[in-house]
Backbone as XML, in Angstrom:
<?xml version="1.0"?>
<chain id="A" units="angstrom">
  <residue number="1" name="MET">
    <atom name="N" x="-4.085" y="1.857" z="-18.425"/>
    <atom name="CA" x="-3.333" y="2.107" z="-17.225"/>
    <atom name="C" x="-4.244" y="2.438" z="-16.052"/>
  </residue>
  <residue number="2" name="ARG">
    <atom name="N" x="-5.304" y="3.209" z="-16.334"/>
    <atom name="CA" x="-6.226" y="3.565" z="-15.254"/>
    <atom name="C" x="-6.836" y="2.334" z="-14.604"/>
  </residue>
  <residue number="3" name="SER">
    <atom name="N" x="-7.207" y="1.357" z="-15.406"/>
    <atom name="CA" x="-7.835" y="0.158" z="-14.846"/>
    <atom name="C" x="-6.863" y="-0.644" z="-13.982"/>
  </residue>
  <residue number="4" name="ASN">
    <atom name="N" x="-5.571" y="-0.527" z="-14.235"/>
    <atom name="CA" x="-4.588" y="-1.247" z="-13.424"/>
    <atom name="C" x="-4.434" y="-0.657" z="-12.032"/>
  </residue>
  <residue number="5" name="ARG">
    <atom name="N" x="-4.863" y="0.573" z="-11.855"/>
    <atom name="CA" x="-4.783" y="1.207" z="-10.535"/>
    <atom name="C" x="-5.614" y="0.465" z="-9.497"/>
  </residue>
  <residue number="6" name="VAL">
    <atom name="N" x="-6.657" y="-0.220" z="-9.952"/>
    <atom name="CA" x="-7.515" y="-0.983" z="-9.037"/>
    <atom name="C" x="-6.675" y="-1.976" z="-8.246"/>
  </residue>
  <residue number="7" name="GLU">
    <atom name="N" x="-5.715" y="-2.582" z="-8.895"/>
    <atom name="CA" x="-4.846" y="-3.559" z="-8.242"/>
    <atom name="C" x="-4.086" y="-2.918" z="-7.073"/>
  </residue>
  <residue number="8" name="ALA">
    <atom name="N" x="-3.577" y="-1.731" z="-7.292"/>
    <atom name="CA" x="-2.845" y="-1.027" z="-6.231"/>
    <atom name="C" x="-3.797" y="-0.577" z="-5.125"/>
  </residue>
  <residue number="9" name="ARG">
    <atom name="N" x="-4.936" y="-0.031" z="-5.500"/>
    <atom name="CA" x="-5.901" y="0.412" z="-4.486"/>
    <atom name="C" x="-6.319" y="-0.742" z="-3.595"/>
  </residue>
  <residue number="10" name="ASN">
    <atom name="N" x="-6.622" y="-1.883" z="-4.203"/>
    <atom name="CA" x="-7.018" y="-3.045" z="-3.416"/>
    <atom name="C" x="-5.912" y="-3.485" z="-2.469"/>
  </residue>
  <residue number="11" name="ALA">
    <atom name="N" x="-4.690" y="-3.514" z="-2.940"/>
    <atom name="CA" x="-3.563" y="-3.924" z="-2.099"/>
    <atom name="C" x="-3.358" y="-2.946" z="-0.943"/>
  </residue>
  <residue number="12" name="LEU">
    <atom name="N" x="-3.472" y="-1.652" z="-1.219"/>
    <atom name="CA" x="-3.303" y="-0.662" z="-0.158"/>
    <atom name="C" x="-4.417" y="-0.756" z="0.873"/>
  </residue>
  <residue number="13" name="LEU">
    <atom name="N" x="-5.636" y="-0.941" z="0.418"/>
    <atom name="CA" x="-6.758" y="-1.066" z="1.348"/>
    <atom name="C" x="-6.648" y="-2.347" z="2.169"/>
  </residue>
  <residue number="14" name="GLN">
    <atom name="N" x="-6.182" y="-3.425" z="1.562"/>
    <atom name="CA" x="-5.965" y="-4.670" z="2.310"/>
    <atom name="C" x="-4.878" y="-4.482" z="3.360"/>
  </residue>
  <residue number="15" name="ALA">
    <atom name="N" x="-3.826" y="-3.766" z="3.009"/>
    <atom name="CA" x="-2.755" y="-3.492" z="3.970"/>
    <atom name="C" x="-3.273" y="-2.644" z="5.125"/>
  </residue>
  <residue number="16" name="GLN">
    <atom name="N" x="-4.107" y="-1.659" z="4.814"/>
    <atom name="CA" x="-4.673" y="-0.813" z="5.869"/>
    <atom name="C" x="-5.524" y="-1.639" z="6.834"/>
  </residue>
  <residue number="17" name="VAL">
    <atom name="N" x="-6.379" y="-2.496" z="6.309"/>
    <atom name="CA" x="-7.225" y="-3.338" z="7.148"/>
    <atom name="C" x="-6.368" y="-4.284" z="7.994"/>
  </residue>
  <residue number="18" name="ALA">
    <atom name="N" x="-5.358" y="-4.879" z="7.384"/>
    <atom name="CA" x="-4.463" y="-5.783" z="8.120"/>
    <atom name="C" x="-3.714" y="-5.037" z="9.218"/>
  </residue>
  <residue number="19" name="GLN">
    <atom name="N" x="-3.307" y="-3.809" z="8.942"/>
    <atom name="CA" x="-2.617" y="-3.012" z="9.960"/>
    <atom name="C" x="-3.550" y="-2.729" z="11.142"/>
  </residue>
  <residue number="20" name="GLU">
    <atom name="N" x="-4.792" y="-2.369" z="10.859"/>
    <atom name="CA" x="-5.730" y="-2.070" z="11.942"/>
    <atom name="C" x="-6.025" y="-3.313" z="12.781"/>
  </residue>
  <residue number="21" name="LYS">
    <atom name="N" x="-6.156" y="-4.446" z="12.140"/>
    <atom name="CA" x="-6.369" y="-5.701" z="12.867"/>
    <atom name="C" x="-5.154" y="-6.008" z="13.744"/>
  </residue>
  <residue number="22" name="PHE">
    <atom name="N" x="-3.966" y="-5.856" z="13.186"/>
    <atom name="CA" x="-2.735" y="-6.099" z="13.930"/>
    <atom name="C" x="-2.642" y="-5.133" z="15.112"/>
  </residue>
  <residue number="23" name="PHE">
    <atom name="N" x="-2.995" y="-3.870" z="14.898"/>
    <atom name="CA" x="-2.939" y="-2.871" z="15.958"/>
    <atom name="C" x="-3.878" y="-3.245" z="17.105"/>
  </residue>
  <residue number="24" name="LEU">
    <atom name="N" x="-5.058" y="-3.724" z="16.785"/>
    <atom name="CA" x="-6.010" y="-4.118" z="17.834"/>
    <atom name="C" x="-5.476" y="-5.267" z="18.682"/>
  </residue>
  <residue number="25" name="GLN">
    <atom name="N" x="-4.717" y="-6.151" z="18.069"/>
    <atom name="CA" x="-4.177" y="-7.308" z="18.781"/>
    <atom name="C" x="-2.865" y="-7.019" z="19.503"/>
  </residue>
  <residue number="26" name="GLU">
    <atom name="N" x="-2.015" y="-6.187" z="18.903"/>
    <atom name="CA" x="-0.657" y="-5.985" z="19.415"/>
    <atom name="C" x="-0.409" y="-4.576" z="19.975"/>
  </residue>
  <residue number="27" name="ASN">
    <atom name="N" x="-1.366" y="-3.673" z="19.815"/>
    <atom name="CA" x="-1.236" y="-2.294" z="20.263"/>
    <atom name="C" x="-0.079" y="-1.555" z="19.562"/>
  </residue>
  <residue number="28" name="ARG">
    <atom name="N" x="0.179" y="-1.932" z="18.343"/>
    <atom name="CA" x="1.175" y="-1.272" z="17.501"/>
    <atom name="C" x="0.929" y="-1.712" z="16.065"/>
  </residue>
  <residue number="29" name="TYR">
    <atom name="N" x="1.472" y="-0.947" z="15.116"/>
    <atom name="CA" x="1.399" y="-1.348" z="13.715"/>
    <atom name="C" x="2.561" y="-2.271" z="13.394"/>
  </residue>
  <residue number="30" name="GLY">
    <atom name="N" x="2.371" y="-3.129" z="12.401"/>
    <atom name="CA" x="3.373" y="-4.139" z="12.093"/>
    <atom name="C" x="4.046" y="-3.949" z="10.751"/>
  </residue>
  <residue number="31" name="THR">
    <atom name="N" x="5.057" y="-4.760" z="10.546"/>
    <atom name="CA" x="5.745" y="-4.795" z="9.260"/>
    <atom name="C" x="4.886" y="-5.557" z="8.257"/>
  </residue>
  <residue number="32" name="LEU">
    <atom name="N" x="5.266" y="-5.529" z="6.998"/>
    <atom name="CA" x="4.528" y="-6.295" z="5.988"/>
    <atom name="C" x="4.525" y="-7.782" z="6.313"/>
  </residue>
  <residue number="33" name="VAL">
    <atom name="N" x="5.616" y="-8.278" z="6.847"/>
    <atom name="CA" x="5.688" y="-9.691" z="7.223"/>
    <atom name="C" x="4.726" y="-9.961" z="8.374"/>
  </residue>
  <residue number="34" name="GLU">
    <atom name="N" x="4.722" y="-9.096" z="9.392"/>
    <atom name="CA" x="3.867" y="-9.304" z="10.562"/>
    <atom name="C" x="2.386" y="-9.246" z="10.225"/>
  </residue>
  <residue number="35" name="ILE">
    <atom name="N" x="2.009" y="-8.441" z="9.238"/>
    <atom name="CA" x="0.583" y="-8.365" z="8.888"/>
    <atom name="C" x="0.198" y="-9.403" z="7.832"/>
  </residue>
  <residue number="36" name="GLY">
    <atom name="N" x="1.173" y="-10.219" z="7.422"/>
    <atom name="CA" x="0.889" y="-11.304" z="6.494"/>
    <atom name="C" x="0.822" y="-10.904" z="5.036"/>
  </residue>
  <residue number="37" name="ALA">
    <atom name="N" x="1.334" y="-9.727" z="4.704"/>
    <atom name="CA" x="1.278" y="-9.270" z="3.312"/>
    <atom name="C" x="2.352" y="-9.921" z="2.453"/>
  </residue>
  <residue number="38" name="THR">
    <atom name="N" x="3.452" y="-10.310" z="3.063"/>
    <atom name="CA" x="4.540" y="-10.964" z="2.344"/>
    <atom name="C" x="5.242" y="-11.921" z="3.291"/>
  </residue>
  <residue number="39" name="ALA">
    <atom name="N" x="5.814" y="-12.967" z="2.763"/>
    <atom name="CA" x="6.488" y="-13.959" z="3.601"/>
    <atom name="C" x="7.828" y="-13.448" z="4.112"/>
  </residue>
  <residue number="40" name="SER">
    <atom name="N" x="8.475" y="-12.619" z="3.333"/>
    <atom name="CA" x="9.748" y="-12.029" z="3.756"/>
    <atom name="C" x="9.977" y="-10.766" z="2.947"/>
  </residue>
  <residue number="41" name="GLY">
    <atom name="N" x="10.784" y="-9.885" z="3.455"/>
    <atom name="CA" x="11.093" y="-8.671" z="2.707"/>
    <atom name="C" x="10.272" y="-7.479" z="3.131"/>
  </residue>
  <residue number="42" name="THR">
    <atom name="N" x="10.613" y="-6.356" z="2.550"/>
    <atom name="CA" x="9.972" y="-5.102" z="2.923"/>
    <atom name="C" x="9.055" y="-4.554" z="1.837"/>
  </residue>
  <residue number="43" name="SER">
    <atom name="N" x="8.872" y="-5.319" z="0.766"/>
    <atom name="CA" x="7.943" y="-4.918" z="-0.287"/>
    <atom name="C" x="7.489" y="-6.163" z="-1.042"/>
  </residue>
  <residue number="44" name="TYR">
    <atom name="N" x="6.443" y="-5.989" z="-1.822"/>
    <atom name="CA" x="5.969" y="-7.082" z="-2.668"/>
    <atom name="C" x="5.268" y="-6.512" z="-3.887"/>
  </residue>
  <residue number="45" name="LYS">
    <atom name="N" x="5.205" y="-7.300" z="-4.928"/>
    <atom name="CA" x="4.511" y="-6.902" z="-6.163"/>
    <atom name="C" x="3.047" y="-7.310" z="-6.071"/>
  </residue>
  <residue number="46" name="THR">
    <atom name="N" x="2.187" y="-6.494" z="-6.659"/>
    <atom name="CA" x="0.778" y="-6.845" z="-6.740"/>
    <atom name="C" x="0.632" y="-8.042" z="-7.684"/>
  </residue>
  <residue number="47" name="PRO">
    <atom name="N" x="-0.502" y="-8.747" z="-7.655"/>
    <atom name="CA" x="-0.636" y="-9.994" z="-8.420"/>
    <atom name="C" x="-0.228" y="-9.925" z="-9.891"/>
  </residue>
  <residue number="48" name="ASN">
    <atom name="N" x="-0.569" y="-8.852" z="-10.572"/>
    <atom name="CA" x="-0.192" y="-8.742" z="-11.983"/>
    <atom name="C" x="1.124" y="-8.008" z="-12.199"/>
  </residue>
  <residue number="49" name="GLY">
    <atom name="N" x="1.769" y="-7.598" z="-11.113"/>
    <atom name="CA" x="3.084" y="-6.981" z="-11.187"/>
    <atom name="C" x="3.115" y="-5.535" z="-11.630"/>
  </residue>
  <residue number="50" name="TYR">
    <atom name="N" x="1.973" y="-4.848" z="-11.579"/>
    <atom name="CA" x="1.943" y="-3.457" z="-12.017"/>
    <atom name="C" x="2.465" y="-2.490" z="-10.954"/>
  </residue>
  <residue number="51" name="PHE">
    <atom name="N" x="2.421" y="-2.899" z="-9.689"/>
    <atom name="CA" x="2.817" y="-2.027" z="-8.591"/>
    <atom name="C" x="3.645" y="-2.795" z="-7.566"/>
  </residue>
  <residue number="52" name="THR">
    <atom name="N" x="4.500" y="-2.044" z="-6.877"/>
    <atom name="CA" x="5.226" y="-2.558" z="-5.730"/>
    <atom name="C" x="4.625" y="-1.908" z="-4.495"/>
  </residue>
  <residue number="53" name="ILE">
    <atom name="N" x="4.247" y="-2.719" z="-3.519"/>
    <atom name="CA" x="3.663" y="-2.228" z="-2.279"/>
    <atom name="C" x="4.738" y="-2.248" z="-1.201"/>
  </residue>
  <residue number="54" name="SER">
    <atom name="N" x="4.820" y="-1.154" z="-0.451"/>
    <atom name="CA" x="5.807" y="-1.066" z="0.624"/>
    <atom name="C" x="5.239" y="-0.260" z="1.786"/>
  </residue>
  <residue number="55" name="LEU">
    <atom name="N" x="5.953" y="-0.298" z="2.902"/>
    <atom name="CA" x="5.624" y="0.522" z="4.072"/>
    <atom name="C" x="6.816" y="1.430" z="4.349"/>
  </residue>
  <residue number="56" name="PRO">
    <atom name="N" x="6.949" y="2.523" z="3.613"/>
    <atom name="CA" x="8.111" y="3.390" z="3.820"/>
    <atom name="C" x="8.130" y="4.041" z="5.195"/>
  </residue>
  <residue number="57" name="THR">
    <atom name="N" x="6.944" y="4.194" z="5.801"/>
    <atom name="CA" x="6.840" y="4.743" z="7.149"/>
    <atom name="C" x="6.046" y="3.756" z="7.983"/>
  </residue>
  <residue number="58" name="GLN">
    <atom name="N" x="6.660" y="3.255" z="9.035"/>
    <atom name="CA" x="5.962" y="2.334" z="9.936"/>
    <atom name="C" x="6.608" y="2.445" z="11.306"/>
  </residue>
  <residue number="59" name="THR">
    <atom name="N" x="5.813" y="2.921" z="12.273"/>
    <atom name="CA" x="6.243" y="2.969" z="13.664"/>
    <atom name="C" x="5.187" y="2.244" z="14.476"/>
  </residue>
  <residue number="60" name="ASN">
    <atom name="N" x="5.310" y="2.274" z="15.779"/>
    <atom name="CA" x="4.300" y="1.638" z="16.621"/>
    <atom name="C" x="2.932" y="2.302" z="16.476"/>
  </residue>
  <residue number="61" name="THR">
    <atom name="N" x="2.916" y="3.596" z="16.164"/>
    <atom name="CA" x="1.654" y="4.339" z="16.137"/>
    <atom name="C" x="1.271" y="4.915" z="14.782"/>
  </residue>
  <residue number="62" name="THR">
    <atom name="N" x="2.115" y="4.748" z="13.776"/>
    <atom name="CA" x="1.815" y="5.281" z="12.449"/>
    <atom name="C" x="2.287" y="4.323" z="11.365"/>
  </residue>
  <residue number="63" name="PHE">
    <atom name="N" x="1.693" y="4.458" z="10.193"/>
    <atom name="CA" x="2.189" y="3.745" z="9.019"/>
    <atom name="C" x="1.739" y="4.471" z="7.768"/>
  </residue>
  <residue number="64" name="THR">
    <atom name="N" x="2.475" y="4.278" z="6.721"/>
    <atom name="CA" x="2.081" y="4.709" z="5.383"/>
    <atom name="C" x="2.338" y="3.542" z="4.454"/>
  </residue>
  <residue number="65" name="ALA">
    <atom name="N" x="1.299" y="3.091" z="3.779"/>
    <atom name="CA" x="1.442" y="2.044" z="2.774"/>
    <atom name="C" x="1.496" y="2.732" z="1.414"/>
  </residue>
  <residue number="66" name="ARG">
    <atom name="N" x="2.482" y="2.374" z="0.610"/>
    <atom name="CA" x="2.696" y="3.036" z="-0.675"/>
    <atom name="C" x="2.650" y="2.039" z="-1.818"/>
  </residue>
  <residue number="67" name="ALA">
    <atom name="N" x="2.032" y="2.457" z="-2.914"/>
    <atom name="CA" x="2.038" y="1.705" z="-4.168"/>
    <atom name="C" x="2.866" y="2.490" z="-5.166"/>
  </residue>
  <residue number="68" name="ALA">
    <atom name="N" x="3.890" y="1.862" z="-5.697"/>
    <atom name="CA" x="4.735" y="2.502" z="-6.710"/>
    <atom name="C" x="4.591" y="1.721" z="-8.007"/>
  </residue>
  <residue number="69" name="ALA">
    <atom name="N" x="4.251" y="2.420" z="-9.076"/>
    <atom name="CA" x="4.057" y="1.783" z="-10.384"/>
    <atom name="C" x="5.351" y="1.123" z="-10.836"/>
  </residue>
  <residue number="70" name="PHE">
    <atom name="N" x="5.195" y="0.002" z="-11.543"/>
    <atom name="CA" x="6.337" y="-0.785" z="-11.990"/>
    <atom name="C" x="6.201" y="-1.062" z="-13.481"/>
  </residue>
  <residue number="71" name="GLY">
    <atom name="N" x="7.309" y="-1.105" z="-14.181"/>
    <atom name="CA" x="7.301" y="-1.431" z="-15.604"/>
    <atom name="C" x="6.546" y="-0.400" z="-16.413"/>
  </residue>
  <residue number="72" name="SER">
    <atom name="N" x="5.739" y="-0.861" z="-17.360"/>
    <atom name="CA" x="5.007" y="0.061" z="-18.230"/>
    <atom name="C" x="4.001" y="0.903" z="-17.457"/>
  </residue>
  <residue number="73" name="GLN">
    <atom name="N" x="3.558" y="0.429" z="-16.311"/>
    <atom name="CA" x="2.606" y="1.199" z="-15.496"/>
    <atom name="C" x="3.236" y="2.499" z="-14.992"/>
  </residue>
  <residue number="74" name="ALA">
    <atom name="N" x="4.556" y="2.542" z="-14.901"/>
    <atom name="CA" x="5.242" y="3.756" z="-14.451"/>
    <atom name="C" x="5.017" y="4.929" z="-15.406"/>
  </residue>
  <residue number="75" name="ASN">
    <atom name="N" x="4.536" y="4.654" z="-16.617"/>
    <atom name="CA" x="4.201" y="5.731" z="-17.558"/>
    <atom name="C" x="2.936" y="6.486" z="-17.151"/>
  </residue>
  <residue number="76" name="ASP">
    <atom name="N" x="2.213" y="5.961" z="-16.183"/>
    <atom name="CA" x="1.020" y="6.615" z="-15.646"/>
    <atom name="C" x="1.486" y="7.703" z="-14.671"/>
  </residue>
  <residue number="77" name="VAL">
    <atom name="N" x="1.953" y="8.810" z="-15.214"/>
    <atom name="CA" x="2.618" y="9.835" z="-14.405"/>
    <atom name="C" x="1.727" y="10.427" z="-13.315"/>
  </residue>
  <residue number="78" name="ASP">
    <atom name="N" x="0.438" y="10.495" z="-13.523"/>
    <atom name="CA" x="-0.452" y="11.053" z="-12.510"/>
    <atom name="C" x="-0.541" y="10.172" z="-11.276"/>
  </residue>
  <residue number="79" name="CYS">
    <atom name="N" x="-0.406" y="8.875" z="-11.461"/>
    <atom name="CA" x="-0.569" y="7.943" z="-10.347"/>
    <atom name="C" x="0.567" y="6.928" z="-10.301"/>
  </residue>
  <residue number="80" name="ALA">
    <atom name="N" x="1.762" y="7.376" z="-10.543"/>
    <atom name="CA" x="2.913" y="6.472" z="-10.483"/>
    <atom name="C" x="3.173" y="6.027" z="-9.050"/>
  </residue>
  <residue number="81" name="THR">
    <atom name="N" x="2.817" y="6.870" z="-8.087"/>
    <atom name="CA" x="2.948" y="6.532" z="-6.672"/>
    <atom name="C" x="1.750" y="7.083" z="-5.933"/>
  </residue>
  <residue number="82" name="PHE">
    <atom name="N" x="1.113" y="6.242" z="-5.134"/>
    <atom name="CA" x="0.081" y="6.740" z="-4.244"/>
    <atom name="C" x="0.071" y="5.948" z="-2.958"/>
  </residue>
  <residue number="83" name="SER">
    <atom name="N" x="-0.575" y="6.515" z="-1.916"/>
    <atom name="CA" x="-0.442" y="5.920" z="-0.590"/>
    <atom name="C" x="-1.667" y="6.159" z="0.274"/>
  </residue>
  <residue number="84" name="ILE">
    <atom name="N" x="-1.686" y="5.432" z="1.406"/>
    <atom name="CA" x="-2.711" y="5.592" z="2.436"/>
    <atom name="C" x="-2.019" y="5.431" z="3.784"/>
  </residue>
  <residue number="85" name="ASP">
    <atom name="N" x="-2.519" y="6.144" z="4.792"/>
    <atom name="CA" x="-1.897" y="6.040" z="6.114"/>
    <atom name="C" x="-2.888" y="5.567" z="7.166"/>
  </residue>
  <residue number="86" name="GLU">
    <atom name="N" x="-2.456" y="5.615" z="8.430"/>
    <atom name="CA" x="-3.251" y="5.054" z="9.524"/>
    <atom name="C" x="-4.555" y="5.801" z="9.783"/>
  </residue>
  <residue number="87" name="VAL">
    <atom name="N" x="-4.681" y="7.028" z="9.345"/>
    <atom name="CA" x="-5.939" y="7.762" z="9.513"/>
    <atom name="C" x="-6.785" y="7.748" z="8.247"/>
  </residue>
  <residue number="88" name="GLY">
    <atom name="N" x="-6.328" y="7.017" z="7.242"/>
    <atom name="CA" x="-7.075" y="6.903" z="5.998"/>
    <atom name="C" x="-6.798" y="8.011" z="5.002"/>
  </residue>
  <residue number="89" name="ALA">
    <atom name="N" x="-5.794" y="8.852" z="5.294"/>
    <atom name="CA" x="-5.439" y="9.916" z="4.349"/>
    <atom name="C" x="-4.828" y="9.290" z="3.108"/>
  </residue>
  <residue number="90" name="LYS">
    <atom name="N" x="-5.351" y="9.669" z="1.950"/>
    <atom name="CA" x="-4.916" y="9.102" z="0.685"/>
    <atom name="C" x="-4.202" y="10.173" z="-0.137"/>
  </residue>
  <residue number="91" name="THR">
    <atom name="N" x="-3.080" y="9.809" z="-0.705"/>
    <atom name="CA" x="-2.352" y="10.732" z="-1.578"/>
    <atom name="C" x="-2.019" y="10.019" z="-2.872"/>
  </residue>
  <residue number="92" name="PRO">
    <atom name="N" x="-1.925" y="10.715" z="-3.972"/>
    <atom name="CA" x="-2.448" y="12.064" z="-4.150"/>
    <atom name="C" x="-3.967" y="12.037" z="-4.207"/>
  </residue>
  <residue number="93" name="ALA">
    <atom name="N" x="-4.548" y="13.179" z="-3.926"/>
    <atom name="CA" x="-6.003" y="13.284" z="-4.033"/>
    <atom name="C" x="-6.381" y="13.239" z="-5.513"/>
  </residue>
  <residue number="94" name="GLY">
    <atom name="N" x="-7.574" y="12.831" z="-5.786"/>
    <atom name="CA" x="-8.047" y="12.868" z="-7.173"/>
    <atom name="C" x="-8.235" y="11.498" z="-7.786"/>
  </residue>
  <residue number="95" name="ASN">
    <atom name="N" x="-7.881" y="11.397" z="-9.047"/>
    <atom name="CA" x="-8.208" y="10.235" z="-9.874"/>
    <atom name="C" x="-7.544" y="8.927" z="-9.459"/>
  </residue>
  <residue number="96" name="CYS">
    <atom name="N" x="-6.453" y="8.974" z="-8.742"/>
    <atom name="CA" x="-5.774" y="7.721" z="-8.368"/>
    <atom name="C" x="-6.676" y="6.816" z="-7.534"/>
  </residue>
  <residue number="97" name="TRP">
    <atom name="N" x="-7.525" y="7.409" z="-6.737"/>
    <atom name="CA" x="-8.368" y="6.646" z="-5.825"/>
    <atom name="C" x="-9.791" y="6.452" z="-6.345"/>
  </residue>
  <residue number="98" name="LYS">
    <atom name="N" x="-10.021" y="6.799" z="-7.610"/>
    <atom name="CA" x="-11.383" y="6.623" z="-8.170"/>
    <atom name="C" x="-11.412" y="5.407" z="-9.043"/>
  </residue>
</chain>
């Protein structure tokens, strides 16, 4: 389960980079569709389907990208959900991001 967290971390970091690029061009943060993370919808599954990525908080000046464990990965109680925001704050602190 720990090794599957890499998939979520990569997706969250890609979303953060895409948000910053979008912000530089549009002077605001975008939806998952606007940043090119998904063709439609407000969430998407990571390539192997272990996590669902979403933007539960997204305004013109802030965002939080969240990874929520899916299926058997949800048994990883320490890191069932983790996130990153526009200032790079990562939750929860600790092993989820290592």
